[in-house]
C-alpha positions as semicolon CSV with decimal commas, in nm:
position;residue;x (nm);y (nm);z (nm)
1;X;-0,693;-1,837;-2,527
2;X;-0,578;-2,171;-2,396
3;X;-0,296;-2,169;-2,159
4;X;-0,101;-2,497;-2,158
5;X;0,119;-2,552;-1,868
6;X;0,437;-2,788;-1,846
7;X;0,352;-3,100;-1,654
8;X;0,353;-3,087;-1,277
9;X;0,681;-3,260;-1,145
10;X;0,540;-3,334;-0,801
11;X;0,523;-3,727;-0,777
12;X;0,254;-3,688;-0,498
13;X;0,032;-3,488;-0,731
14;X;-0,319;-3,672;-0,633
15;X;-0,252;-3,632;-0,251
16;X;-0,112;-3,265;-0,292
17;X;-0,375;-3,169;-0,552
18;X;-0,693;-3,254;-0,297
19;X;-0,501;-3,089;-0,032
20;X;-0,451;-2,770;-0,264
21;X;-0,824;-2,767;-0,366
22;X;-0,919;-2,776;-0,006
23;X;-0,704;-2,503;0,099
24;X;-0,794;-2,294;-0,219
25;X;-1,144;-2,164;-0,049
26;X;-0,934;-1,977;0,192
27;X;-0,737;-1,771;-0,055
28;X;-0,920;-1,433;-0,085
29;X;-0,799;-1,075;-0,145
30;X;-0,530;-0,931;-0,392
31;X;-0,189;-1,025;-0,230
32;X;0,003;-1,340;-0,186
33;X;0,337;-1,444;-0,068
34;X;0,475;-1,796;-0,124
35;X;0,793;-1,889;0,100
36;X;0,968;-2,174;-0,059
37;X;0,823;-2,162;-0,437
38;X;1,078;-2,410;-0,578
39;X;0,925;-2,515;-0,912
40;X;0,620;-2,260;-0,908
41;X;0,327;-2,512;-0,906
42;X;0,186;-2,418;-0,581
43;X;0,254;-2,039;-0,641
44;X;0,068;-2,088;-0,979
45;X;-0,218;-2,265;-0,832
46;X;-0,282;-2,004;-0,550
47;X;-0,211;-1,700;-0,779
48;X;-0,490;-1,830;-1,042
49;X;-0,726;-1,851;-0,744
50;X;-0,676;-1,462;-0,681
51;X;-0,847;-1,193;-0,834
52;X;-0,710;-1,037;-1,170
53;X;-0,468;-0,775;-1,070
54;X;-0,337;-0,942;-0,764
55;X;0,050;-0,895;-0,645
56;X;0,228;-1,223;-0,605
57;X;0,533;-1,240;-0,428
58;X;0,785;-1,553;-0,448
59;X;1,044;-1,591;-0,192
60;X;1,301;-1,862;-0,244
61;X;1,692;-1,906;-0,213
62;X;1,709;-2,088;-0,536
63;X;1,500;-1,886;-0,781
64;X;1,739;-1,869;-1,053
65;X;1,744;-2,290;-1,011
66;X;1,367;-2,362;-1,025
67;X;1,144;-2,416;-1,313
68;X;0,890;-2,173;-1,195
69;X;0,953;-1,879;-1,444
70;X;0,773;-2,125;-1,695
71;X;0,448;-2,060;-1,497
72;X;0,485;-1,678;-1,471
73;X;0,401;-1,611;-1,823
74;X;0,030;-1,741;-1,686
75;X;0,045;-1,480;-1,424
76;X;0,109;-1,190;-1,635
77;X;-0,159;-1,287;-1,871
78;X;-0,397;-1,237;-1,537
79;X;-0,240;-0,898;-1,517
80;X;-0,078;-0,980;-1,195
81;X;0,229;-0,793;-1,054
82;X;0,505;-1,096;-1,000
83;X;0,767;-1,015;-0,789
84;X;1,069;-1,293;-0,730
85;X;1,289;-1,244;-0,436
86;X;1,604;-1,475;-0,422
87;X;1,708;-1,493;-0,066
88;X;1,659;-1,674;0,276
89;X;1,332;-1,588;0,447
90;X;1,553;-1,580;0,784
91;X;1,750;-1,279;0,673
92;X;1,664;-0,959;0,830
93;X;1,735;-0,763;0,509
94;X;1,477;-0,988;0,331
95;X;1,207;-0,962;0,620
96;X;1,215;-0,557;0,595
97;X;1,178;-0,623;0,211
98;X;0,859;-0,817;0,248
99;X;0,753;-0,587;0,521
100;X;0,755;-0,324;0,274
101;X;0,507;-0,493;0,050
102;X;0,250;-0,437;0,362
103;X;-0,036;-0,659;0,437
104;X;-0,068;-0,984;0,270
105;X;-0,404;-1,176;0,245
106;X;-0,237;-1,510;0,234
107;X;0,135;-1,657;0,282
108;X;0,207;-2,012;0,246
109;X;0,514;-2,160;0,413
110;X;0,702;-2,454;0,237
111;X;1,093;-2,317;0,269
112;X;1,307;-2,435;0,551
113;X;1,129;-2,744;0,695
114;X;1,316;-2,736;1,016
115;X;1,116;-2,654;1,327
116;X;1,349;-2,359;1,404
117;X;1,319;-2,247;1,043
118;X;0,946;-2,270;1,035
119;X;0,922;-2,075;1,368
120;X;1,127;-1,805;1,219
121;X;0,874;-1,764;0,924
122;X;0,581;-1,812;1,165
123;X;0,703;-1,503;1,362
124;X;0,849;-1,295;1,103
125;X;0,563;-1,344;0,862
126;X;0,224;-1,427;1,034
127;X;0,182;-1,068;1,159
128;X;0,170;-0,947;0,812
129;X;-0,090;-1,168;0,696
130;X;-0,479;-1,304;0,741
131;X;-0,411;-1,653;0,660
132;X;-0,088;-1,862;0,676
133;X;-0,057;-2,173;0,563
134;X;0,223;-2,455;0,657
135;X;0,311;-2,742;0,402
136;X;0,388;-3,081;0,528
137;X;0,263;-3,053;0,868
138;X;0,301;-3,461;0,908
139;X;0,664;-3,416;0,860
140;X;0,825;-3,457;1,218
141;X;1,000;-3,162;1,231
142;X;0,696;-2,918;1,086
143;X;0,460;-3,119;1,307
144;X;0,671;-3,046;1,616
145;X;0,609;-2,664;1,522
146;X;0,260;-2,741;1,430
147;X;0,165;-2,887;1,736
148;X;0,314;-2,619;1,972
149;X;0,133;-2,337;1,766
150;X;-0,206;-2,464;1,640
151;X;-0,370;-2,370;1,968
152;X;-0,265;-1,989;1,962
153;X;-0,512;-1,923;1,678
154;X;-0,813;-2,025;1,476
155;X;-0,691;-2,329;1,267
156;X;-0,768;-2,610;1,026
157;X;-0,578;-2,906;0,890
158;X;-0,592;-3,034;0,562
159;X;-0,469;-3,400;0,541
160;X;-0,579;-3,647;0,254
161;X;-0,673;-3,960;0,394
162;X;-0,435;-4,152;0,246
163;X;-0,148;-3,976;0,359
164;X;0,124;-4,154;0,545
165;X;0,405;-3,985;0,695
166;X;0,440;-3,631;0,551
167;X;0,237;-3,373;0,360
168;X;-0,069;-3,252;0,516
169;X;-0,134;-2,846;0,525
170;X;-0,190;-2,671;0,822
171;X;-0,376;-2,320;0,817
172;X;-0,381;-2,061;1,087
173;X;-0,628;-1,741;1,086
174;X;-0,548;-1,419;1,191
175;X;-0,793;-1,348;1,470
176;X;-0,912;-1,016;1,277
177;X;-0,957;-1,204;0,974
178;X;-1,234;-1,400;1,086
179;X;-1,439;-1,098;1,158
180;X;-1,449;-1,022;0,772
181;X;-1,416;-1,340;0,588
182;X;-1,764;-1,385;0,525
183;X;-1,785;-1,027;0,394
184;X;-1,505;-1,094;0,091
């Protein structure tokens, strides 16, 4: 069966597609959390990389307004469990709800782009995952966070050669994950 997706709405599609293709090699396992899913484009890309029957959790403070629901049928066809959580990733109740899912193999942070917001997402969710990736590491507020924390863990930067000003993806690896990465 062929699945046809609505047109992706991102104007920086070529640059972002290249960065996401580079990132996909680190998406392994069966459980994914995306903070800031907006339209669901990146969530769909990540989830389709994961094996059939994976758990996909989308956390956004505008779930009802996003177009993400258009993509979720594709995830259901792969027998993924899809959870849409509407709320602020910094809210203590939401943090506890996310913790109830247990350990995540991959977390993608693309929500609150303030330095304080990205720092809170890192502090709340990095202990729960193997790999955490941050979008827009060249944006000044995210870059300030990134420059402080990229030395704390093994990391990788994925930046398209034509990138000017924003975008880029920073990847932090949980120390325990690196010992098992080659065995997955």
